[in-house]
DRENGU-455898 format. One record per residue: residue number from 0; residue in one letter; chain; z, y, x of N, C-alpha, C in turn. Coordinates in steps of 0.001 Angstrom, whole numbers, plus 500000, padded with zeros to 6 digits. Example, Ala and Ser with C-alpha at 12.3 -4.5 7.8 and 13.67 -1.06 7.14 Angstrom:
// DRENGU-455898
0/A/A/507800/494310/513190/507800/495500/512300/507800/496700/513200
1/S/A/507080/497750/512850/507140/498940/513670/507870/500030/512900
***
This chain:
// DRENGU-455898
0/M/A/514672/516114/528147/515299/515477/526989/515099/513974/527047
1/D/A/516116/513241/526625/516029/511793/526569/514937/511380/525579
2/L/A/514135/510383/525940/513023/509952/525103/513503/509441/523752
3/A/A/514625/508718/523756/515156/508183/522501/515614/509300/521570
4/V/A/516260/510327/522133/516716/511469/521319/515521/512201/520726
5/A/A/514488/512397/521542/513282/513079/521065/512606/512279/519960
6/T/A/512614/510967/520116/512000/510104/519100/512683/510276/517750
7/E/A/514018/510255/517746/514744/510392/516480/514545/511772/515869
8/A/A/514429/512804/516702/514155/514146/516187/512770/514201/515550
9/F/A/511808/513519/516172/510456/513476/515629/510418/512708/514307
10/V/A/511129/511588/514256/511180/510800/513020/511812/511616/511898
11/D/A/512857/512373/512220/513487/513240/511229/512487/514288/510728
12/H/A/511657/514803/511637/510605/515756/511264/509596/515112/510305
13/L/A/509238/513859/510559/508297/513152/509681/508869/512988/508278
14/E/A/510173/512706/508211/510811/512459/506923/511049/513752/506145
15/R/A/511572/514769/506823/512019/515971/506123/510933/517031/505960
16/V/A/510084/517187/506970/509082/518244/506938/507732/517730/506446
17/R/A/507228/516691/507103/505928/516156/506708/506016/515246/505495
18/R/A/507213/514749/505218/507487/513934/504025/506533/512748/503919
19/L/A/506394/512043/505032/505567/510845/505032/506287/509720/504312
20/S/A/505538/508706/503932/506127/507584/503211/507100/506823/504108
21/P/A/508107/506171/503526/509062/505398/504324/508383/504355/505207
22/A/A/507316/503742/504706/506618/502713/505490/505961/503323/506723
23/T/A/505355/504511/506572/504716/505177/507707/505750/505604/508733
24/V/A/506856/506155/508259/507929/506574/509166/508486/505379/509930
25/K/A/508669/504281/509232/509173/503067/509869/508220/502587/510961
26/A/A/506912/502645/510694/505918/502209/511677/505933/503113/512908
27/Y/A/506023/504431/512705/506074/505367/513828/507326/505130/514674
28/R/A/508470/504940/514011/509709/504696/514752/509592/503418/515575
29/S/A/509043/502372/514982/508886/501103/515688/507974/501253/516901
30/D/A/506863/501972/516719/505915/502167/517820/506550/502940/518973
31/L/A/507273/504002/518643/507855/504835/519694/509038/504152/520375
32/R/A/509739/503310/519645/510801/502533/520295/510208/501503/521244
33/D/A/509049/500975/520881/508364/500057/521788/507930/500801/523051
34/L/A/507522/502063/522894/507180/502891/524047/508398/503101/524948
35/Q/A/509557/503339/524336/510791/503504/525112/511068/502268/525967
36/T/A/510925/501107/525362/511168/499856/526081/510190/499698/527237
37/S/A/508912/499988/526971/507887/499844/528007/508093/500844/529139
38/A/A/508531/502070/528785/508689/503124/529782/509940/502938/530635
39/G/A/510851/502084/530181/512023/501782/530988/513078/502862/531016
40/G/A/513243/503589/529910/514321/504560/529821/514090/505883/530514
41/V/A/512841/506252/530760/512569/507542/531409/512764/508674/530405
42/D/A/512918/509884/530920/513030/511051/530050/511673/511406/529467
43/L/A/511706/512223/528428/510489/512611/527720/509465/513251/528662
44/E/A/509926/514166/529500/508994/514886/530377/508418/514017/531492
45/D/A/508989/512818/531694/508493/511918/532736/507392/510986/532236
46/V/A/507133/511020/530935/506076/510177/530369/504730/510857/530611
47/D/A/503875/510201/531388/502546/510752/531653/501483/509809/531106
48/L/A/500229/510124/531379/499117/509325/530856/499186/507888/531344
49/E/A/499588/507688/532618/499651/506334/533157/500708/505494/532456
50/V/A/501828/506122/532100/502879/505408/531354/502352/504971/530000
51/L/A/501627/505868/529346/501077/505539/528026/500009/504454/528127
52/R/A/499162/504526/529134/498136/503492/529321/498764/502139/529610
53/D/A/499817/502147/530429/500506/500907/530739/501143/500312/529484
54/W/A/501663/501171/528632/502261/500731/527368/501234/500019/526492
55/L/A/500062/500611/526348/499024/499978/525542/498487/498709/526211
56/W/A/498416/498723/527537/497958/497527/528248/498921/496364/528014
57/R/A/500219/496629/528055/501208/495581/527788/501048/495030/526372
58/A/A/500778/495910/525432/500567/495471/524048/499318/494598/523945
59/T/A/498297/494961/524707/497077/494143/524733/497358/492758/525290
60/Q/A/498155/492700/526358/498500/491419/526970/499323/490544/526033
61/R/A/500087/491175/525150/500863/490424/524159/499977/489850/523067
62/G/A/498768/490373/522981/497858/489911/521935/497916/490738/520674
63/D/A/498451/491984/520772/498494/492848/519594/497080/493127/519083
64/A/A/496953/493217/517779/495645/493464/517160/495133/494857/517514
65/R/A/493816/495022/517430/493216/496324/517712/493751/497385/516758
66/S/A/494014/497006/515524/494547/497966/514560/495932/498438/514976
67/T/A/496732/497535/515555/498069/497897/516024/497975/498851/517206
68/L/A/497063/498557/518136/496880/499427/519297/496430/500824/518869
69/A/A/495505/500882/517919/495022/502176/517435/496140/502952/516757
70/R/A/496971/502254/515980/498088/502932/515308/499101/503465/516315
71/R/A/499364/502678/517370/500332/503113/518375/499815/504316/519161
72/A/A/498527/504307/519461/497950/505473/520135/498052/506706/519252
73/A/A/497816/506533/517955/497928/507652/517019/499367/508150/516943
74/A/A/500330/507228/516962/501745/507610/516932/502103/508414/518176
75/A/A/501600/507982/519328/501889/508693/520577/501272/510091/520557
76/R/A/500044/510216/520067/499399/511533/520010/500147/512474/519065
77/S/A/500570/511946/517943/501312/512768/516993/502653/513210/517578
78/F/A/503335/512271/518245/504648/512544/518830/504565/513592/519935
79/F/A/503641/513396/520868/503559/514326/521992/502933/515663/521587
80/G/A/502097/515652/520566/501596/516911/520028/502738/517734/519449
81/W/A/503622/517050/518726/504818/517710/518169/505723/518213/519296
82/A/A/505943/517398/520315/506818/517783/521423/506253/518976/522193
83/H/A/504924/519013/522362/504299/520120/523089/504401/521413/522296
84/E/A/504227/521326/520977/504343/522516/520137/505732/523132/520235
85/R/A/506737/522288/520399/508121/522763/520496/508568/522996/521931
86/E/A/507596/522944/522837/507828/523210/524261/508876/522271/524864
87/L/A/508917/521032/524341/509782/520013/524930/509117/519387/526143
88/V/A/507788/519489/526211/507027/519029/527371/506039/520131/527748
89/A/A/505768/520261/529055/504851/521304/529514/503404/520968/529200
90/H/A/503086/519672/529245/501715/519218/528981/501762/518010/528043
91/D/A/500739/517862/527230/500625/516727/526317/499889/515591/527022
92/P/A/500599/514511/527420/499944/513431/528168/499057/512538/527311
93/S/A/499132/512707/526002/498385/511803/525114/496973/512288/524815
94/L/A/496620/513493/525284/495315/514057/524937/494160/513186/525413
95/R/A/494341/512508/526529/493269/511674/527086/493521/510181/526836
96/L/A/494466/509892/525969/494778/508485/525673/493731/507926/524724
97/I/A/493124/506817/525117/492082/506185/524307/492523/504772/523952
98/A/A/492385/504437/522694/492697/503082/522229/491484/502534/521509
99/P/A/491338/501219/521446/490186/500639/520738/490209/501007/519271
100/K/A/489039/501259/518734/488956/501560/517314/489400/500354/516505
101/K/A/489965/500660/515325/490540/499594/514502/489499/498583/514045
102/G/A/488296/499060/513825/487312/498169/513217/487511/498175/511709
103/R/A/486454/498011/510999/486536/498116/509540/486486/496728/508920
104/T/A/487574/496349/508271/487633/495061/507590/487590/495305/506091
105/L/A/486752/494574/505421/486636/494740/503979/487804/494056/503271
106/P/A/488354/494700/502247/489509/494135/501554/489150/492895/500747
107/T/A/490159/492059/500521/489987/490873/499690/489948/491297/498228
108/V/A/488962/490809/497508/488762/491207/496114/488542/489964/495266
109/A/A/489208/489911/494123/489007/488816/493173/487854/489162/492240
110/S/A/487164/488152/491748/486063/488385/490815/486607/488736/489433
111/R/A/485729/489281/488601/486134/489619/487227/486572/488374/486465
112/D/A/485809/487310/486599/486146/486075/485883/487484/485522/486346
113/A/A/487733/485603/487643/488996/485113/488173/490167/485918/487626
114/M/A/490004/487247/487570/491079/488090/487042/491289/487840/485552
115/T/A/490209/487647/484828/490346/487367/483399/491133/486086/483171
116/G/A/490791/485034/483919/491504/483773/483784/492971/483890/484173
117/L/A/493236/484605/485256/494610/484780/485727/495452/485522/484696
118/L/A/494944/486621/484181/495705/487433/483241/495844/486752/481886
119/D/A/494824/486034/481462/494915/485291/480199/495999/484218/480271
120/S/A/496092/483545/481409/497107/482498/481550/498510/483085/481527
121/H/A/498690/484261/482105/500014/484893/482093/500345/485484/480722
122/R/A/499330/485925/480004/499590/486379/478638/500059/485216/477773
123/A/A/499426/484072/477950/499828/482895/477176/501258/482472/477525
124/A/A/501598/482533/478815/502956/482158/479235/503993/483131/478692
125/A/A/503627/484410/478557/504566/485426/478085/504830/485330/476589
126/E/A/503918/484688/475851/504071/484606/474396/505317/483840/473978
127/A/A/505840/482980/474869/507057/482223/474537/508281/483126/474521
128/G/A/508191/484326/475113/509284/485281/475039/510232/485308/476215
129/D/A/509965/484504/477250/510826/484549/478426/510731/485932/479063
130/P/A/511867/486599/479337/511806/487975/479851/511103/488105/481199
131/I/A/511269/487117/482075/510606/487181/483377/509101/486998/483214
132/A/A/508690/486091/482324/507262/485887/482076/506640/487147/481473
133/L/A/507361/487795/480566/506881/489045/479974/506746/490126/481045
134/R/A/507744/490209/481921/507697/491205/482998/506555/490934/483969
135/D/A/506400/489684/484377/505351/489342/485336/503967/489645/484772
136/H/A/503779/489354/483497/502491/489659/482867/502244/491168/482879
137/A/A/503290/491951/482549/503152/493408/482542/502866/493947/483944
138/I/A/503511/493384/484954/503277/493818/486338/501825/493588/486737
139/L/A/501329/492402/486492/499962/492065/486889/498933/492911/486139
140/E/A/499145/493075/484839/498213/493888/484051/498220/495340/484518
141/L/A/499409/495869/484834/499492/497266/485229/498929/497493/486632
142/L/A/499210/496593/487569/498666/496743/488916/497143/496705/488892
143/Y/A/496594/495766/488146/495139/495647/488071/494536/496723/487177
144/G/A/495219/497048/486086/494674/497997/485116/494706/499438/485573
145/S/A/495606/499772/486505/495726/501162/486943/495411/501370/488418
146/G/A/495477/500299/489220/495233/500429/490654/496352/501103/491419
147/I/A/497559/501178/490848/498656/501851/491541/499203/500982/492670
148/R/A/499894/501623/493610/500520/500921/494732/501774/500212/494249
149/V/A/502209/499203/495001/503412/498473/494613/504625/499392/494649
150/S/A/504684/500331/495605/505817/501262/495659/505837/502162/494429
151/E/A/504654/502531/493942/504567/503356/492742/504997/502568/491511
152/L/A/504642/501310/491465/505065/500452/490362/506583/500319/490335
153/C/A/507174/500032/491496/508623/499836/491569/509376/501121/491248
154/G/A/508766/502270/491516/509420/503544/491260/509281/504052/489842
155/L/A/508526/503371/489000/508313/503823/487622/509595/503777/486803
156/D/A/509855/504868/486052/510916/504895/485057/510287/504849/483666
157/V/A/511084/504488/482682/510556/504342/481322/509920/505645/480842
158/D/A/510538/506781/481182/510003/508068/480741/508668/508411/481395
159/D/A/508299/507677/482446/507020/507930/483120/505837/507330/482365
160/L/A/506120/506475/481396/505058/505811/480650/504739/506564/479360
161/D/A/503471/506742/479077/503014/507276/477799/502164/506182/477164
162/L/A/502805/505388/476325/502122/504239/475739/501053/504668/474737
163/D/A/501245/505808/474101/500247/506275/473142/498940/506639/473841
164/R/A/499050/507315/474967/497854/507731/475710/497391/506687/476712
165/G/A/498234/505716/477007/497879/504713/478002/497834/505287/479400
166/T/A/498878/506051/479764/498949/506645/481095/500337/506447/481689
167/A/A/500400/506530/483028/501669/506437/483746/501724/507555/484777
168/R/A/502878/508193/484897/503092/509233/485907/503761/508587/487118
169/V/A/503078/508626/488255/503583/507942/489443/503760/508935/490590
170/L/A/504653/508587/491503/504903/509397/492697/504304/508662/493881
171/G/A/503222/509222/494432/502484/508553/495497/502910/508984/496877
172/K/A/502054/508747/497855/502340/509101/499245/502484/510613/499385
173/G/A/503401/511015/500282/503630/512437/500470/504283/513087/499274
174/A/A/504969/512274/498441/505655/512779/497238/504699/513506/496294
175/K/A/503427/513067/496272/502438/513671/495385/502427/512919/494054
176/E/A/502575/513684/492989/502617/513097/491652/501222/513114/491031
177/R/A/500890/512040/490330/499620/512009/489609/499787/511164/488360
178/V/A/498890/511339/487425/498893/510566/486182/497701/509623/486208
179/V/A/497952/508340/486010/496881/507344/486065/496738/506663/484704
180/P/A/495518/506357/484320/495298/505651/483056/495381/504136/483238
181/Y/A/495648/503444/482167/495555/501986/482144/495016/501570/480774
182/G/A/494464/500377/480701/493768/499944/479496/494659/499308/478448
183/A/A/494022/498909/477350/494737/498319/476221/495487/497041/476589
184/P/A/494914/496133/477409/495673/494927/477764/496977/495244/478501
185/A/A/496939/496222/479414/498159/496611/480121/499152/497259/479163
186/R/A/498654/498078/478240/499546/498708/477259/500212/497655/476378
187/D/A/499435/496669/475931/500010/495615/475097/501064/494816/475856
188/A/A/500777/494523/477120/501727/493763/477933/503005/494570/478162
189/L/A/502846/495873/478415/504015/496732/478612/504846/496831/477338
190/E/A/504191/497002/476201/504915/497103/474936/505714/495836/474651
191/A/A/505088/494677/474888/505782/493407/474659/506981/493262/475594
192/Y/A/506800/493641/476838/507896/493549/477812/509022/494520/477465
193/L/A/508680/495765/477140/509696/496759/476826/510459/496416/475551
194/R/A/509805/495749/474630/510439/495409/473354/511247/494118/473428
195/R/A/510705/493118/474127/511331/491789/474082/511911/491318/475405
196/G/A/511402/491834/476512/511851/491336/477811/512839/492228/478519
197/R/A/512536/493509/478617/513393/494423/479384/514812/494506/478823
198/P/A/515025/494575/477478/516406/494635/476972/517264/493453/477426
199/V/A/516662/492287/477546/517411/491102/478006/517823/491291/479458
200/L/A/516909/491821/480284/517212/492034/481698/518223/493162/481880
201/V/A/518111/494207/481059/519078/495311/481122/520485/494801/480865
202/A/A/520633/493896/479904/521951/493352/479556/522566/492566/480698
203/R/A/521754/492075/481619/522267/491316/482758/522782/492211/483879
204/G/A/522414/493484/483836/522775/494394/484918/524190/494916/484805
205/R/A/524734/495331/485946/526085/495894/485973/526082/497367/485600
206/T/A/525019/498062/485946/524889/499480/485617/523518/499719/485004
207/F/A/523422/500760/484195/522155/501074/483538/521179/501672/484552
208/T/A/519921/501311/484432/518866/501890/485269/517689/502283/484391
209/P/A/517051/503421/484671/515885/503827/483879/514600/503137/484303
210/A/A/514669/502272/485318/513472/501634/485859/512733/500834/484794
211/V/A/511419/500832/484883/510615/500010/483973/510741/498537/484346
212/M/A/510418/498234/485600/510410/496850/486031/511757/496470/486644
213/L/A/512366/495429/486079/513693/495003/486504/513656/493596/487081
214/G/A/514599/493342/487987/514765/492003/488523/515559/491126/487573
215/S/A/515775/489893/487955/516464/488941/487070/517910/489323/486806
216/R/A/518496/490187/487666/519889/490613/487490/520002/492010/486898
217/G/A/518900/492542/486437/518948/493804/485720/518829/495052/486562
218/A/A/518611/494936/487857/518434/496108/488713/516942/496391/488894
219/R/A/516622/497573/489407/515228/497930/489666/514596/496902/490595
220/I/A/513414/496446/490250/512742/495437/491065/512306/496052/492390
221/G/A/512303/495236/493443/511891/495703/494754/510495/495234/495111
222/P/A/509876/495872/496112/508510/495501/496523/508383/494045/496929
223/R/A/509425/493467/497551/509319/492086/498008/509125/491126/496839
224/A/A/509835/491359/495747/509706/490480/494575/508299/490568/493998
225/V/A/507726/491782/493978/506367/491947/493463/505377/491275/494407
226/Y/A/505613/491432/495707/504745/490792/496699/504741/489278/496496
227/E/A/505928/488697/496315/506025/487239/496144/505315/486782/494883
228/L/A/505422/487563/493814/504730/487224/492565/503221/487205/492771
229/V/A/502688/488286/493330/501239/488384/493505/500740/487325/494484
230/A/A/501485/487117/495560/501066/486114/496545/500998/484729/495910
231/R/A/501943/484440/495052/502000/483114/494429/500849/482872/493461
232/V/A/500497/483898/492679/499503/483672/491623/498083/484031/492045
233/L/A/497938/484958/493028/496600/485434/493369/495966/484684/494527
234/A/A/496793/484208/495461/496243/483520/496637/495327/482354/496268
235/P/A/495725/481480/495315/494820/480382/494954/493511/480863/494322
236/V/A/493563/482021/493654/492386/482537/492964/491331/483029/493943
237/V/A/491774/483717/495005/490827/484294/495966/490636/483401/497187
238/G/A/491385/482307/497265/491230/481388/498381/491771/481916/499688
239/A/A/492837/482722/499614/493449/483272/500828/494843/482701/501009
240/E/A/495231/482485/502273/496558/481950/502548/497636/483001/502317
241/T/A/497385/484219/502740/498350/485302/502546/497665/486468/501862
242/I/A/498321/486994/500846/497756/488108/500084/498905/488820/499399
243/G/A/498735/490115/499154/499795/490893/498547/499305/491736/497394
244/P/A/500195/492578/496838/499849/493401/495678/498684/494345/495909
245/H/A/498449/494728/497178/497351/495652/497447/496000/495042/497078
246/A/A/495936/493713/497037/494680/493061/496662/494294/493408/495229
247/L/A/495291/493598/494350/494982/493989/492978/494482/495434/492939
248/R/A/494991/496265/493818/494506/497652/493930/493065/497658/494432
249/H/A/492788/496829/495458/491419/496696/495959/490489/496212/494851
250/T/A/490954/495218/494113/490132/494630/493058/489843/495644/491959
251/A/A/490876/496399/491561/490690/497414/490521/489661/498449/490954
252/A/A/489755/498927/492191/488823/499944/492686/487401/499415/492735
253/T/A/487249/498198/493215/485910/497607/493332/485282/497404/491961
254/H/A/486065/496925/491002/485539/496681/489663/485201/497987/488954
255/L/A/485960/499059/489251/485623/500367/488689/484257/500828/489189
256/L/A/484040/500705/490489/482755/501126/491059/481622/500226/490600
257/D/A/481881/498926/490512/480866/498006/490009/480453/498375/488587
258/G/A/481418/498904/487824/481145/499267/486435/480517/500638/486272
259/G/A/480290/501348/487390/479610/502633/487327/480507/503845/487427
260/A/A/481786/503659/487782/482700/504791/487890/482299/505699/489051
261/D/A/482535/506997/488899/482247/507976/489939/483252/507819/491073
262/L/A/482764/507949/492313/483626/507750/493478/484784/508739/493492
263/R/A/484525/509973/493092/485581/510984/493060/486650/510619/492030
264/A/A/486227/510071/490902/487179/509672/489873/488066/508537/490381
265/V/A/487453/507592/491091/488231/506486/491661/489211/507013/492700
266/Q/A/488782/508001/493482/489680/508621/494455/490904/509212/493759
267/E/A/490694/509905/492648/491802/510509/491909/492732/509449/491337
268/I/A/492159/508385/490799/492967/507315/490212/493840/506660/491281
269/L/A/493245/506395/492440/493980/505716/493502/494937/506641/494248
270/G/A/494717/507943/494154/495580/508878/494859/495281/508979/496328
271/H/A/494018/508767/496718/493625/508882/498116/493471/510356/498487
272/A/A/494046/510744/499620/493896/512121/500092/492478/512382/500577
273/S/A/491842/511345/501139/490500/511486/501689/489513/510608/500935
274/L/A/488335/511172/500670/487295/510388/500010/486826/509247/500899
275/G/A/486947/509432/502218/486538/508388/503152/487319/507102/502963
276/T/A/488580/507221/502567/489394/506029/502312/488848/505259/501124
277/T/A/488395/505990/500118/487865/505350/498906/486506/504719/499155
278/Q/A/485763/505263/500103/484374/504824/500305/484265/503380/500783
279/I/A/485339/502808/501313/485251/501420/501750/484888/500514/500586
280/Y/A/485269/500911/499367/484979/500067/498210/483501/500076/497856
281/T/A/482780/501098/498290/481334/501078/498073/480700/500000/498934
282/H/A/481283/499736/500119/480779/498665/500980/481042/497306/500342
283/V/A/482223/497161/499717/482545/495903/499038/481551/495655/497916
284/S/A/481296/496695/497112/480356/496554/495998/478954/496230/496504
285/A/A/478544/496866/497603/477223/496612/498165/477111/495170/498646
286/E/A/478163/494651/499238/478144/493260/499694/478003/492305/498505
287/R/A/478729/492606/497425/478643/491752/496236/477237/491811/495651
288/L/A/476645/492997/495642/475288/493156/495128/474294/492376/495985
289/T/A/474453/492456/497286/473564/491742/498200/473684/490234/498014
290/A/A/474928/489757/497857/475147/488325/497668/474486/487837/496380
291/T/A/474605/488640/495319/473971/488285/494048/472456/488248/494194
292/Y/A/471908/489233/494890/470460/489292/495102/469966/488052/495848
293/R/A/470675/487675/496891/470244/486539/497701/470297/485228/496924
294/L/A/471230/485139/495992/471330/483929/495193/470281/483883/494086
295/A/A/469914/485053/493577/469103/485085/492375/467616/485368/492599
296/H/A/467254/486138/493601/465873/486566/493722/465042/485522/494486
297/P/A/463881/485198/493946/463051/484168/494581/462526/484568/495969
298/R/A/462481/485871/496247/461997/486336/497538/463146/486797/498457
299/A/A/464359/486475/498115/465498/486928/498909/465498/486218/500258
***
């Protein structure tokens, strides 16, 4: 079978059967297309361990990050494991493929005081009634107050919000639905936006949409617009050149653990399939504790 044809069949399997997120599917497709280019158009059954090693070596020579190499090796193992199960190849050449471990990098986290100042300034800006200012304040409060992903935020419909209980029903990775809580500041910001800001944005749209968060033209807001908002307002606060909405998710998780929240509860709130994914935030909290100790204790 042609390698390109097999790749598209595998990607279709990821989308329809495994129901992976669009971002994950896109990454797998990109990795396997890069393999096609490196392999020079050979058929699926002609790809052996040496071809795969050469592919990763070329990526290393390009200067690809260790995390990229690890992801590509994982994509190859998943792809050839699938192909072997369907008897498209006699042997799985990826079984002995080794890539450098990703390495563990701690996420960027804003301090409590920094978040308080940031959110207070946006609340003050929203009081003038500008619909975009009201929306931006609601976005920031909800991302930080609930720890949801930007894709989950963009996918929210009005019926997904329970303002009385302070909860939102979101659709996470793998099409898994969960209900997440948010606090009074996020509820107040949402109420103000839904009452005074969203109707103005709805009137600008050509067609009605049930989406909570709308763009300036009345359509459902996209992840890029949220990314640009967070990058603009959060980067100066944390002292980073590039930062995205996930930093607010990292910050929410870290502050929950700092405040004494149970790790399992944080896992449920964030929608992590594995507790190991959530545990990285315990390292962040430990680092903050150590830094405080070194600054404050006379024997540090």
